[in-house]
Residue, then its C-alpha position, 0 to 999 in steps of 0.5 A: m566208849a561208843s555205847e557211851i557216847s550213844s547213850i547220852s548224846p544226841a540221835k545222828k542225823h536229827r537236827y533238833i528243830f528247836i536249837d534252829v529255831l533259837r539261833g534264827l531268831a538271834v540272827l533275826w534279831m541281830i538285823e533288828t539290833h543293828v538297823v535301830d543302831v543304826v538308822l534310828a535317829k538319837q532322839f527316839k533313843v528314849g523311853w522305857l520302850y527303847n530301853t525294853i528293845n535295848i535290854s532285849n538287844g543284849f541277849v543277841a550275840v549271847t544266844f548266838l553264842f550260846c546256839a555255837g556253844a550246842g551245836f558244837w556239842i550236838a556235833a562234836t559227840r556225833k563224832a568224838e571218836d572219829y575226831r579222837k582218831f583224827a579221822p576225815p571228819l576232824w579235818q572237815y570241821l577245822r576246815r569249817l572252822g578255818l572258813i568262819l575265821l576266814i570270812a570274820y578277818w574279811l569283814h575286818f579288812p583294812t583296805m582293799s590294795f595289798q600296796r596300801l599294807w605297808y602304809l598302815k597305821w598301827e590303829n589299822w591293824v588293831s582294828f584288823f585284828s579285833i575280836d568279834i563274835l565269829q571269831t570268838i566262836v572259832y577260837s572258843s570252838l577250838f578250845a572245846l576241841i582241845l577238851l573234847l580230845l583230852i577228857k573222853n568221858l562225856k559225863v565229865l567233859k560236860w563239866i569241866y565245860g561248866i567250870v570253863a563257863f563259870a571261871i571265865m565268867l568270874t574272872t572277866s572283871f580282873v583280866w579287862q584291867i590287864d594291858s595285853f598289847s605290853f606282853l603281847h602281840p597285837f593278834f593275840a593281845t585282841w583276844i582279851a583286849p577289853f570293848p571297844i578294842s574288840k566288841f567280843p574279847l574271849f573274856p566275858w564272851s566265850t562264856y555263854f559258848f561254854a554255858g551255851a555246851f554246857f546247858t545241852a550236854l545236861f539237857f541231851q543226858a537228861e532221862d526226863k527231857k521235857k521235866l528238866s526243861i520245865y525246870l530250866f524255863f521256870a529257873g531260869t526266867f526267875l533267876m533273870f529277873l531277880l538278878f537285874y532288879t536286885r543289879e544295884y545290890t551286885d554293883f560290888y564286884p571287884g576290878y572293872r566297874a561296868w555291871w552292864l559288862v563284865s559282872p558275873f551277875h550281869i553275865l549270868f542274867r543274860i545266861s539265865g535269859t538265854v536259857a529260858v528261852f532254850a527251855l521254851l523252845y524245846l517245850i512248845e516245839e510241836w506246836y510250831k515246828e509245822k508252821s510256817i514261821g517255825k519253818i522260817l527261823q528253822l531255816c534262818g537258823q541253818e543259814s544264820l552264819y549267811i545271814y550273819v555276813a550279809h546283813l553285816l555288809l548291808v548295814y555297816g558295810s565294807i572296804s568295798n561298800l559304804g553301807m546303811r550306816y553311810y547313806v541312811g545314817a541315824r536320822l529315821d523315826p520309828f516306823s521307817t525304822i521298822l520298815i526297814i528291819l522288815g524288809i532287810w528279815v524278807l529280803m535275808y529270808f529269801t536269799a539265805l532261802a536259795w542259798h540253802q537250796i543251791k547247796a542241797y542241790n549242788i553242793k560243790t556249786a555252792r563252793w564255786v561260788m564261795a572260791s569265786t568270790f573270795g578269788l576276786f576279792f583277792l585279785i583286786f586286793l593284789l592288783n588294786p594300786a596304792 
């Protein structure tokens, strides 16, 4: 088994720059998506240019989840035997997932006072339990981990992940018709509750995680990665445009009627575009990896969790700050919006660089910073009066 894993999984301790760059592009474009959503005046949200940008924004979360699936495959297959032996790497991975889940629900925290919890309304609890992209990553990762523990043959596991992605893609419109709150506790009901209750419910969003794991496995198990990448780039690009320009003919899928939300053809449209960029970035990796832009995007990809959380607090705010949504609002013109996007990009890069260097210099210091931050929050939470 050890020889099988080493022959079809990524080399140990080797970072694949193109995957970091893809994740970096996703998290930076996510900033654009959220800033435009919050500050651009309504009268400018029209026209072919805005519509094109809006369509591209639909690939942001997809790419983020796709990269999470890719990262899972790379990390898990390197440590598959350790995971199956319940060795320390498994518990380290589970602790990391636990931290991400803690951050995910912390971003949704409904009040800064423990006493006020007893007076919260139903909708406040539903909002707290609702599934965002980080929760989807964690729960998808746990399910993928269970499959990894049960299925030892990685070539078989690859196809299992592909089947899971395909099954979720086909059944999402039917799941969205189910009233999950009628038979599940709200905490679990939100896992599959449709938009807008949950922004990123497991159906359909976990599709992209498992698609990322599947295509990354396909890539690493290929003997000729360049040849496969060329095929994936052209096939993904062609299929993406084909599905987009024939969408009026594929809007017939039974169930929930919304091509842009739950149609399997729309999900496939997004996967195709993401796979095409995945392949392209691998093919041109030698061109950008030593350039400044490549290094900037790689660092943003490596620190994507930090950038994701920091920019959300800045743009949308939280229970402890109001954010740009309150102070600026949807009243700016395109030029002002672009300036804000560029400013936040610069801010996120340099603060992410500082955080990256702190972790590289002394990981214990970084852990103390995180522990102190959460400790201060919960201290305020406990002591703050109703």
